[in-house]
C-alpha positions in Angstrom: 10.9 -8.0 -9.8 11.9 -5.0 -11.8 9.7 -2.0 -10.4 7.7 0.3 -12.5 6.6 4.2 -10.9 3.4 4.9 -11.8 1.1 8.0 -11.1 -1.7 7.6 -8.9 -4.0 10.2 -7.4 -6.6 9.7 -5.2 -8.9 8.5 -6.9 -6.9 6.3 -8.8 -5.8 4.3 -6.2 -9.1 3.8 -4.5 -10.8 2.7 -7.8 -7.6 0.1 -8.3 -8.3 -0.7 -5.0 -12.2 -0.7 -5.5 -12.3 -3.0 -8.0 -8.7 -6.0 -7.5 -10.0 -9.4 -7.3 -11.1 -9.5 -3.0 -11.7 -13.3 -4.3 -9.4 -15.8 -6.1 -6.7 -18.4 -5.2 -3.8 -18.1 -1.9 -1.7 -16.5 -4.7 -3.4 -14.0 -5.9 -5.3 -12.9 -2.6 -1.7 -12.3 -1.0 -0.7 -10.2 -4.2 -3.9 -8.2 -4.0 -3.0 -7.4 -0.2 0.6 -6.8 -0.3 -1.5 -4.4 -3.1 -3.9 -2.5 -0.7 -1.6 -2.1 2.5 0.7 -0.1 -0.8 -2.1 2.2 -1.7 -4.7 2.4 1.0 -4.4 6.1 2.3 -2.3 6.9 5.5 -2.9 8.4 8.2 -1.2 12.2 6.9 -3.5 11.7 3.3 -6.4 11.7 5.5 -6.1 14.9 7.4 -3.9 16.5 4.5 -6.1 15.3 1.6 -9.8 16.1 4.0 -10.8 12.2 3.6 -14.0 11.6 4.5 -16.6 8.5 4.2 -19.6 9.9 3.4 -22.4 7.4 3.2 -21.7 5.6 -0.6 -18.8 7.8 -1.8 -15.7 9.4 -1.2 -14.7 13.3 0.3 -11.8 14.8 -0.8 -9.5 18.2 -1.7 -8.0 18.9 -4.6 -4.8 18.7 -3.4 -5.7 14.6 -3.6 -5.7 15.0 -7.7 -1.9 15.9 -8.2 -0.1 12.5 -8.7 1.9 10.4 -6.3 4.4 8.2 -7.8 3.8 4.0 -6.6 5.9 1.7 -7.5 4.7 -1.6 -8.7 6.4 -4.7 -9.7 5.1 -6.2 -12.8 3.1 -9.1 -10.3 1.0 -6.9 -8.9 1.2 -4.7 -12.8 -0.9 -7.9 -13.8 -3.0 -8.2 -11.3 -4.9 -4.6 -11.5 -4.3 -5.2 -15.9 -6.3 -8.3 -15.6 -9.2 -7.0 -13.2 -9.8 -3.7 -15.5 -9.3 -6.0 -18.3 -12.4 -8.4 -17.0 -13.7 -5.3 -16.9 -13.9 -4.5 -20.2 -14.4 -7.7 -21.2 -17.7 -7.5 -19.9 -18.7 -4.7 -20.3 -18.4 -3.5 -17.0 -16.0 -0.1 -17.3 -17.4 3.3 -16.4 -16.5 6.6 -17.6 -14.1 6.7 -13.7 -12.1 3.5 -15.0 -10.9 5.4 -18.2 -8.7 7.7 -16.2 -7.2 4.2 -15.0 -7.4 2.0 -17.5 -5.6 3.8 -19.9 -2.6 3.5 -17.5 -2.1 -0.4 -17.4 -4.1 -0.4 -20.4 -3.1 2.2 -23.0 
């Protein structure tokens, strides 16, 4: 499988993780589990970005907006694309999702 590097900020990653499927067939769910492992915050990032979970949001410092490269294979990218395409098709995209949408579905 070919790996493509995607430049993702912490907010991008959080939006991807909150919008990929939470249910589906076993193959999709295994891919989702791999995406969660690859895109989730590390303990170092939580400290560096001063991440705080609020009631309905996540707070972080400006360093969290600096993109970091994440090599993703075609299968994982397809799961992300499908999730964001479905949001678009159902008119459920929001302004905060546009940047991530454009990274995967230009």
